VOGU-3710 file (C-alpha; in Angstrom, 3 decimals, decimal comma):
1> mwqesgnltn> -16,891/-16,046/-11,373  -13,968/-16,272/-9,018  -13,588/-13,371/-6,627  -10,198/-12,725/-5,098  -10,265/-12,399/-1,352  -8,143/-9,998/0,650  -8,414/-12,420/3,571  -5,963/-15,210/2,891  -7,161/-17,242/5,858  -10,678/-17,315/4,442
11> afgdltissn> -9,380/-18,083/0,987  -7,163/-20,985/1,968  -8,259/-22,045/5,432  -5,542/-23,346/7,723  -3,218/-24,489/4,973  -0,045/-26,323/5,856  2,637/-27,670/3,572  2,015/-31,334/2,921  4,609/-33,513/4,571  3,768/-36,351/2,207
21> wqdspdcsen> 4,652/-35,503/-1,369  3,632/-38,980/-2,470  -0,119/-38,579/-1,922  -0,694/-38,328/-5,671  -0,858/-41,629/-7,560  2,064/-41,294/-9,966  5,416/-39,916/-8,806  7,633/-41,499/-11,420  10,473/-39,378/-12,723  8,677/-38,125/-15,825
31> slvsqlqttl> 5,160/-37,812/-14,375  3,333/-34,516/-14,128  3,347/-34,853/-10,341  7,132/-35,160/-10,169  7,614/-32,225/-12,541  5,318/-30,003/-10,472  7,154/-30,963/-7,299  10,397/-29,518/-8,648  9,242/-25,952/-7,937  7,172/-23,950/-5,470
41> dlqqqldifs> 6,831/-21,041/-7,894  3,209/-20,623/-9,022  4,109/-19,302/-12,478  6,481/-22,198/-13,131  3,899/-24,727/-11,951  1,298/-23,194/-14,272  3,674/-23,380/-17,236  4,450/-27,035/-16,470  0,764/-27,870/-16,148  -0,124/-26,043/-19,380
51> msagrvltls> 2,290/-28,237/-21,325  0,555/-31,384/-20,093  -2,902/-29,921/-20,651  -1,872/-28,924/-24,172  -1,409/-32,599/-25,023  -5,101/-33,182/-24,277  -6,323/-30,197/-26,319  -4,424/-27,484/-28,135  -4,897/-24,494/-25,853  -4,959/-20,814/-26,763
61> gltlktalge> -4,532/-19,694/-23,178  -4,514/-20,778/-19,551  -5,003/-18,552/-16,487  -4,740/-19,386/-12,805  -6,674/-17,051/-10,465  -5,802/-17,160/-6,765  -6,242/-14,938/-3,719  -2,535/-14,109/-4,130  -2,922/-12,860/-7,671  -3,551/-13,941/-11,241
71> ftargskngq> -1,052/-15,924/-13,322  -1,120/-16,522/-17,074  0,731/-19,309/-18,891  3,395/-18,215/-21,332  2,094/-17,424/-24,822  -1,554/-17,250/-23,734  -4,172/-15,453/-25,829  -7,945/-15,421/-26,076  -9,715/-18,420/-27,550  -13,167/-19,014/-28,993
81> hqhlvtltle> -14,139/-21,440/-26,214  -13,628/-21,225/-22,451  -13,681/-23,838/-19,720  -13,685/-22,731/-16,058  -12,939/-25,048/-13,161  -12,511/-24,511/-9,433  -9,544/-26,341/-7,934  -10,478/-27,719/-4,516  -8,526/-29,900/-2,098  -10,026/-31,295/1,100
91> kqvlaelcye> -12,963/-28,860/0,856  -10,604/-25,881/0,508  -10,869/-23,722/-2,597  -7,337/-23,190/-3,901  -7,876/-21,365/-7,173  -9,840/-21,093/-10,382  -8,406/-22,293/-13,668  -9,571/-20,788/-16,952  -8,805/-22,693/-20,176  -9,174/-21,077/-23,601
101> aeyaftpliq> -9,109/-22,899/-26,933  -10,338/-22,696/-30,502  -12,094/-26,044/-30,127  -14,955/-27,063/-27,852  -14,278/-28,690/-24,488  -16,149/-31,951/-24,912  -17,100/-34,071/-21,868  -14,234/-36,469/-22,680  -11,696/-33,635/-22,827  -13,040/-32,178/-19,580
111> qqllllesew> -12,621/-35,566/-17,915  -9,018/-35,843/-19,114  -8,245/-32,346/-17,855  -9,841/-33,224/-14,515  -7,373/-36,095/-14,097  -4,459/-33,730/-14,737  -5,891/-31,179/-12,299  -6,095/-33,809/-9,576  -2,352/-34,423/-9,994  -1,638/-30,725/-9,463
121> lfalrnalvv> -3,608/-30,147/-6,250  -1,015/-31,040/-3,613  1,850/-29,212/-5,331  -0,431/-26,225/-5,921  -1,453/-26,078/-2,276  2,170/-26,148/-1,143  3,117/-23,401/-3,617  0,245/-21,234/-2,390  1,365/-21,638/1,225  4,937/-20,639/0,391
131> srlqqmalkd> 3,779/-17,673/-1,705  1,489/-16,562/1,093  4,340/-16,673/3,625  6,613/-14,776/1,253  4,010/-12,062/0,751  3,392/-11,779/4,493  7,125/-11,224/5,044  7,119/-8,369/2,525  3,903/-6,583/3,523  2,995/-4,136/6,232
141> pltllgnrrf> 0,529/-6,093/8,406  -1,824/-3,130/8,913  -2,190/-1,579/5,452  -1,032/-4,584/3,373  1,190/-2,225/1,393  4,790/-3,274/0,829  7,041/-2,907/3,880  10,511/-1,351/4,107  12,229/-4,623/3,222  10,113/-4,951/0,082
151> fddsfakaiq> 10,717/-1,297/-0,772  14,504/-1,646/-0,591  14,436/-4,603/-2,966  11,861/-3,113/-5,378  13,568/0,294/-5,409  16,952/-1,152/-6,342  15,426/-3,287/-9,113  13,376/-0,377/-10,479  16,501/1,798/-10,695  18,406/-0,934/-12,535
161> lakrhqspfv> 15,536/-1,487/-14,965  15,120/2,232/-15,675  18,827/2,602/-16,386  18,949/-0,466/-18,599  16,040/0,713/-20,750  16,815/4,417/-20,348  13,257/4,966/-19,182  11,982/7,614/-16,734  11,719/6,830/-13,033  10,493/8,918/-10,086
171> lllldldnfk> 10,420/8,252/-6,357  7,707/9,839/-4,203  8,092/9,980/-0,427  4,969/10,853/1,576  4,711/11,921/5,191  1,374/12,585/6,886  0,690/16,029/8,306  -0,752/16,262/11,840  -0,721/12,512/12,364  0,875/12,703/15,810
181> qvndisghsv> -2,015/14,733/17,150  -4,453/12,005/16,049  -2,645/9,434/18,181  -2,310/11,886/21,073  -5,936/13,061/21,055  -7,982/10,191/19,619  -5,766/7,202/20,389  -3,809/4,677/18,358  -6,914/2,807/17,184  -8,108/5,907/15,323
191> gddvllkvad> -4,519/6,414/14,172  -4,618/2,953/12,586  -7,897/3,864/10,845  -6,190/6,962/9,439  -3,323/4,879/8,061  -5,777/2,436/6,499  -7,702/5,283/4,888  -4,501/6,805/3,479  -3,531/3,412/2,020  -6,992/3,152/0,407
201> cmrdtlratd> -6,625/6,653/-1,069  -3,281/5,664/-2,544  -4,675/2,482/-4,082  -7,727/4,287/-5,505  -5,650/7,127/-6,956  -2,729/5,225/-8,440  -2,606/2,419/-10,966  -2,664/-1,190/-9,834  0,788/-1,595/-11,393  2,328/1,203/-9,306
211> slfrfggdef> 4,388/0,074/-6,321  3,126/1,372/-2,968  4,896/1,017/0,366  4,586/1,939/4,023  7,944/2,350/5,717  6,430/2,351/9,170  4,846/5,081/11,241  3,226/7,626/8,912  5,761/7,400/6,088  4,854/6,059/2,643
221> avllsdsdae> 6,586/5,686/-0,718  5,557/5,282/-4,362  7,671/4,084/-7,287  6,633/5,587/-10,640  8,017/4,413/-13,959  7,381/4,927/-17,675  4,429/7,205/-18,480  3,514/7,909/-14,866  7,057/9,069/-14,159  6,788/11,572/-17,022
231> haervserll> 3,733/13,072/-15,331  4,906/12,614/-11,745  3,883/16,143/-10,688  0,341/15,516/-11,872  0,252/12,142/-10,138  1,577/13,701/-6,927  -1,003/16,492/-6,951  -3,788/14,009/-7,608  -2,631/11,919/-4,661  -2,334/15,007/-2,467
241> qaikqdafla> -5,895/16,074/-3,317  -7,336/12,584/-2,781  -5,979/12,539/0,768  -6,951/16,165/1,405  -10,541/15,680/0,214  -11,270/12,439/2,058  -13,988/13,146/4,644  -12,558/10,926/7,386  -9,055/12,341/7,038  -10,407/15,901/6,887
251> ehqvgcsigl> -12,340/15,256/10,095  -9,053/14,487/11,826  -7,224/17,296/9,984  -4,768/14,868/8,389  -3,111/15,706/5,094  0,241/14,834/3,574  3,437/16,336/2,208  5,233/14,795/-0,771  8,874/14,879/-1,850  9,648/14,014/-5,464
261> arlapeqqar> 12,965/12,985/-7,037  13,731/11,980/-10,628  16,435/9,524/-11,584  19,371/11,062/-13,465  21,700/8,831/-15,547  24,661/9,185/-13,182  22,686/8,598/-9,990  22,481/5,550/-7,760  19,486/4,474/-5,696  20,789/6,162/-2,539
271> dvfhqadeal> 21,137/9,492/-4,405  17,522/9,405/-5,569  16,323/8,528/-2,068  18,307/11,372/-0,490  16,909/13,832/-3,009  13,331/12,706/-2,372  13,948/12,985/1,370  15,305/16,512/0,893  12,250/17,445/-1,169  9,946/16,053/1,496
281> yqaklsgkgk> 11,701/18,140/4,139  11,221/21,233/1,956  7,518/20,425/1,584  7,155/20,197/5,365  9,146/23,394/5,855  6,980/25,319/3,375  3,796/24,828/5,360  2,794/21,198/4,740  0,262/19,934/2,228  2,712/20,584/-0,609
291> vrhssltrpk> 4,589/18,716/-3,339  8,241/19,668/-3,719  11,211/18,728/-5,895  14,673/18,516/-4,430  16,531/21,750/-5,104  19,100/21,766/-2,311  22,470/20,124/-2,585  23,215/17,662/0,174  25,527/20,036/2,143  22,947/22,830/1,945
301> faearagall> 20,222/20,408/2,962  22,205/19,251/5,986  22,918/22,879/6,911  19,252/23,853/6,569  18,050/20,914/8,621  20,642/21,573/11,334  19,513/25,209/11,460  15,870/24,195/11,783  16,658/21,777/14,579  18,670/24,455/16,378
311> aas> 15,814/26,936/16,062  13,330/24,377/17,393  15,466/23,569/20,444
//
């Protein structure tokens, strides 16, 4: 079976966007090739391809598996028969395609599908390159979590969606405890290993559908919606314990503090962020290794922080 690779270079090799869109045999206006060339979106390409493949055999479902993720054609469901193919161009594995149907995939049908697949290869390669570049622009290069740019966009959309559907939403802001001393004592290479381990703890603790981000430095964020948002305290404590109990992080005496803020109907994204930031500050102030809700108003928060800074000076 296809195994997704975290190393995009290994998965795709040195891919470059084809400068010659006419390499495929038929580029007439209504051909499959020309239709696929109208978009560089992988989901749209899959939907276009599924329509052509459905003329060869009525399909129950069609799934495209790539190193960038898995895509399913609209309306897909399980079928009695499966047909798996690996899409390869110039000795580079691009993806795996999984067909599902209620009827058997005879040798003749497989041959007809193979001809369609060959018409997709160049457009698919170009779409993969663009998607890879887009993901690289939105990911932290060390941890591969979303970066600040991706967070800003995802946060705003999550707030809009929660308001539209009147569903719960919670923002978690995480800041590592004692991280500076790791860099000072053990060096930045060990500091990078700590950040990688924290990212792994977050992935292992939270659902694959949860949105995880690294702002930069030792600051992280999590967007929780629906059922997870309703149990945000439990999720936060579980995350706190996962980081606390990791052997490597414990060796370097690294933990984390978490600030939690829930979306209220009248709030905007900036209000939720400020509240989570206030809660994080309270968690740090209370002795670190804690989860806190925001309980201070913004003026009181500013006054408290100013007082702490004055005392520290």
